[in-house]
C-alpha positions as a printed Julia matrix, in Angstrom:
114×3 Matrix{Float64}:
 60.2   220.83  106.56
 60.88  223.34  103.71
 59.26  221.04  101.32
 56.23  220.59  103.42
 55.87  224.42  103.59
 56.11  224.71   99.77
 53.54  221.88   99.23
 51.1   223.74  101.72
 51.55  227.33  100.0
 51.05  225.47   96.36
 48.01  223.71   97.85
 46.52  227.16   98.78
 47.59  228.58   95.57
 45.92  226.05   93.54
 42.53  226.4    95.61
 42.84  230.21   95.05
 43.57  230.0    91.33
 40.76  227.49   91.25
 38.43  229.67   92.48
 39.34  232.55   90.19
 38.7   230.36   87.07
 42.34  229.83   86.31
 42.32  226.16   85.61
 45.65  226.12   84.17
 47.62  227.61   86.9
 45.5   225.62   89.57
 46.59  222.46   87.58
 50.15  223.49   87.67
 50.18  224.4    91.58
 48.38  221.02   92.14
 51.08  219.25   90.27
 53.56  221.03   92.47
 51.63  220.33   95.61
 51.87  216.54   94.73
 55.34  216.8    93.83
 56.41  218.65   97.03
 54.32  216.34   99.1
 56.18  213.34   97.91
 59.55  215.0    98.28
 58.71  215.81  101.92
 57.66  212.04  102.36
 61.09  211.17  100.62
 63.29  213.14  102.77
 61.47  212.12  105.87
 61.97  208.34  105.2
 65.64  208.34  103.55
 67.38  205.98  103.42
 64.28  203.54  104.63
 61.84  202.72  101.74
 59.4   201.08  104.37
 60.16  201.28  108.24
 59.17  198.23  110.25
 56.7   198.83  113.02
 57.63  195.64  114.77
 61.29  195.79  114.9
 63.83  198.16  113.35
 65.9   195.2   112.19
 63.11  194.59  109.86
 63.27  197.97  108.07
 63.51  197.7   104.26
 66.25  200.3   103.1
 67.28  201.49   99.5
 70.28  199.26   99.79
 68.42  195.87  100.63
 65.57  196.83   98.51
 67.23  197.18   95.18
 67.84  194.64   92.53
 71.2   193.01   91.53
 73.39  194.32   89.17
 72.49  191.63   86.67
 68.87  192.38   87.02
 69.43  196.01   86.49
 71.4   195.51   83.29
 68.54  193.27   81.87
 66.07  195.89   82.68
 68.11  198.72   81.34
 68.6   196.8    78.04
 64.71  196.09   78.01
 63.92  199.89   78.66
 66.29  200.8    75.95
 64.83  198.39   73.03
 61.18  198.58   74.14
 60.46  202.01   75.28
 61.15  203.6    71.83
 58.72  200.84   70.36
 56.09  202.02   72.85
 56.56  205.72   72.09
 56.49  205.13   68.45
 53.32  203.05   68.91
 51.71  205.89   71.02
 52.53  208.32   68.36
 51.05  206.15   65.64
 47.63  205.65   67.56
 47.58  209.34   68.44
 48.25  209.99   64.71
 45.54  207.77   63.77
 42.98  208.88   66.06
 43.71  212.34   66.12
 40.53  213.59   64.88
 37.63  214.22   67.64
 34.63  212.34   67.39
 31.54  214.25   67.84
 27.92  213.72   67.82
 27.72  214.99   63.87
 30.53  212.66   62.97
 28.59  209.5    64.46
 25.46  210.8    63.06
 26.95  211.02   59.54
 28.39  207.55   59.75
 25.12  206.13   60.85
 23.44  207.7    57.97
 25.76  206.33   55.42
 25.42  202.57   56.93
 21.4   202.99   56.7
């Protein structure tokens, strides 16, 4: 219940910050609103992941929804190998495309072609 109250307070703070043209604060409060709303839902459902509406025996819990140890091991190694590669690629593309494209740069490029 505390998380829900914090989410509500952050939502009000976000709206107030937005009306006062404090976009950075409004964004931060909005992100906090989403985080605390998700926490509220998580605490309300724990240990269930998806409660069944037909029969409580069919409720999906954290334990029966998780993968096997073997699958988690494979996924951990895949993340260890590929996450740095993805981050390097994202950094490289950011570096290559770091300059802003504006109307003047497009017009200059068009003038060079013609």
